[in-house]
C-alpha positions in Angstrom: 97.5 100.4 93.5 101.2 99.3 93.8 103.4 99.1 90.7 106.0 96.4 90.8 108.9 97.1 88.4 111.1 94.0 88.3 112.8 92.3 85.3 112.9 88.9 87.1 109.5 87.6 86.0 109.3 84.9 88.6 110.1 87.2 91.5 107.7 89.9 90.2 104.8 87.5 89.9 105.5 85.8 93.2 105.7 89.2 94.9 102.5 90.4 93.2 100.6 87.3 94.4 101.9 87.8 98.0 100.8 91.5 98.0 97.4 90.5 96.6 97.1 88.1 99.5 97.8 91.0 101.9 94.9 93.0 100.3 97.2 95.2 98.2 96.2 95.5 94.6 99.2 95.7 92.2 100.3 95.6 88.6 103.6 94.4 87.2 106.1 95.8 84.7 109.3 94.1 83.6 111.3 97.2 82.7 111.3 101.0 83.1 109.7 101.8 79.8 106.8 99.4 80.4 106.4 100.9 83.9 106.0 104.4 82.5 103.2 103.1 80.3 101.5 101.4 83.3 101.8 104.8 85.2 99.5 106.3 82.5 97.0 103.3 82.5 96.5 103.0 86.3 96.2 105.2 89.4 99.5 104.3 91.1 99.9 105.1 94.8 103.3 103.4 95.3 106.1 101.8 93.3 108.5 99.0 94.1 111.3 99.3 91.6 114.5 97.3 91.0 117.7 99.3 90.3 119.1 97.1 87.6 116.8 96.7 84.6 116.9 96.6 80.8 115.9 99.6 78.6 115.6 102.0 81.6 117.2 101.4 84.9 115.5 102.0 88.2 117.3 105.3 89.0 116.3 106.7 85.6 112.7 105.6 86.1 112.3 107.2 89.6 113.8 110.4 88.3 110.9 110.6 85.8 108.4 110.4 88.6 109.4 113.8 90.2 106.8 115.5 87.9 104.0 113.0 88.4 101.0 114.3 90.2 100.2 112.8 92.6 103.7 111.5 93.1 103.7 107.9 94.3 105.9 106.7 97.2 108.9 104.8 95.9 110.5 101.7 97.4 113.9 100.9 95.8 114.7 97.2 95.7 118.1 95.9 94.6 121.0 93.5 95.3 123.3 96.6 95.4 123.6 97.7 99.0 126.5 100.2 99.0 126.1 103.6 100.8 126.7 105.3 97.4 123.8 103.4 95.7 121.4 104.2 98.6 122.4 107.9 98.6 121.9 108.2 94.8 118.4 106.5 95.1 117.3 108.9 97.9 118.7 111.9 96.1 116.6 111.0 93.1 113.4 110.6 95.1 113.3 107.1 96.6 111.4 107.0 99.9 112.8 103.7 101.2 115.4 101.1 100.2 115.5 97.3 100.6 118.5 95.1 99.8 117.8 91.7 98.2 117.1 89.2 99.4 114.4 90.5 101.8 111.4 89.0 103.6 108.1 89.9 102.0 106.6 90.5 105.4 109.1 93.3 106.0 108.3 94.8 102.6 104.6 94.9 103.4 105.3 96.6 106.8 107.4 99.2 105.0 104.8 99.8 102.3 102.1 100.3 104.9 104.2 102.8 106.8 104.9 104.7 103.5 101.2 104.7 102.7 100.3 106.1 106.1 103.0 108.8 105.8 101.9 109.8 102.3 98.3 110.3 103.5 99.4 112.2 106.6 101.8 114.5 104.7 99.4 115.3 101.9 97.1 118.3 102.8 95.2 118.4 99.6 95.3 114.9 98.3 94.1 111.5 99.7 95.4 108.4 98.0 94.1 104.9 98.7 94.5 101.4 97.1 91.9 102.0 94.5 90.8 105.6 95.1 92.2 109.1 94.9 90.9 112.5 95.9 92.3 115.9 95.0 90.9 118.8 97.0 92.2 121.5 94.7 90.7 120.0 91.6 87.6 118.6 93.4 88.6 115.3 91.8 87.4 111.9 93.0 88.6 108.8 91.2 87.7 105.1 91.9 89.4 102.4 89.9 90.8 105.2 87.8 87.3 106.4 86.9 86.3 110.0 87.7 83.2 110.3 89.9 80.9 113.3 89.3 80.4 114.9 92.7 79.0 118.3 93.4 81.4 120.7 95.2 79.6 120.2 98.6 79.5 116.4 98.1 83.2 116.4 97.5 83.9 118.6 100.5 81.9 116.4 102.8 83.6 113.3 101.6 87.1 114.8 101.7 86.6 116.1 105.3 85.4 112.8 106.6 88.2 110.8 105.0 90.9 113.3 105.9 89.9 112.7 109.6 89.0 109.0 109.7 87.2 107.7 112.7 86.4 111.2 113.9 82.6 111.7 114.4 81.2 114.9 112.9 77.8 116.0 114.0 75.5 117.3 111.3 75.9 120.8 112.7 79.7 120.6 112.5 79.5 119.5 108.9 77.1 122.4 108.2 79.4 124.9 109.9 82.6 123.7 108.1 81.2 123.0 104.6 78.2 125.4 104.3 79.4 128.1 106.7 78.1 129.2 110.1 75.8 131.8 108.6 74.2 129.4 106.1 70.5 128.6 106.7 70.8 124.9 105.6 69.4 122.2 107.9 70.3 118.7 109.1 68.4 117.2 106.3 70.8 118.9 103.8 73.7 116.9 105.3 71.7 113.6 105.2 70.8 114.3 101.5 74.4 114.8 100.5 75.6 111.8 102.4 73.0 109.7 100.7 74.1 111.0 97.3 77.8 110.3 98.0 77.0 106.8 99.0 75.1 106.2 95.8 77.8 107.7 93.6 81.1 106.6 95.2 81.4 102.8 95.4 85.0 102.3 96.8 86.4 99.3 98.5 88.8 101.6 100.4 86.4 103.5 102.7 82.9 104.1 103.7 80.8 106.7 105.5 79.3 105.3 108.7 76.2 106.7 110.4 76.6 107.2 114.1 73.0 107.1 115.4 72.1 110.2 117.3 75.4 111.9 116.6 76.4 112.2 113.0 78.8 110.6 110.6 82.4 109.4 110.4 84.7 108.2 107.6 86.2 104.7 108.0 89.2 103.6 105.9 89.0 99.9 105.3 
């Protein structure tokens, strides 16, 4: 989910409507303090934040995100376009910077690039629009709700989503998840896949059966 932090209510709502039309779910805050509350209420994967805002400015807000786990990618948006302003934003943790006025289409392209880079750089975490997986905590959340998966179920799901579009045979899954010396059978994999599908109802991805071969994760 994208958090839009913008004190211009008309701009914020117009931008939110446009992002929703591009299949990006989002939530709006009109100042930095409200944005911090929204960070606690929702699973936020990315932030678009204006530099000049009441109560807490954009730079102060993004500085507070350095200790957030998982840290969302940050797009700074402002009418201030000096090199000093940009340098300060990047120093505090911004990932990209757009000077107003900008085209919404360009913003979407930049957000998509940041999202792909975030997924690629994260070795233990996968973040999607409505879903989040943490390998170290064996945590799976959809719409900010934790899903109760067994360790093996989580490992299967994480492996398939970490390598989307890659087909894994049942034997490959057995070898990587259960270990080469394990005496489990193909049916074990099928049973776990069935259980994952029943438990995890996410609009962000699905596990596809490749007849005669195995399974692959598909990010929607």
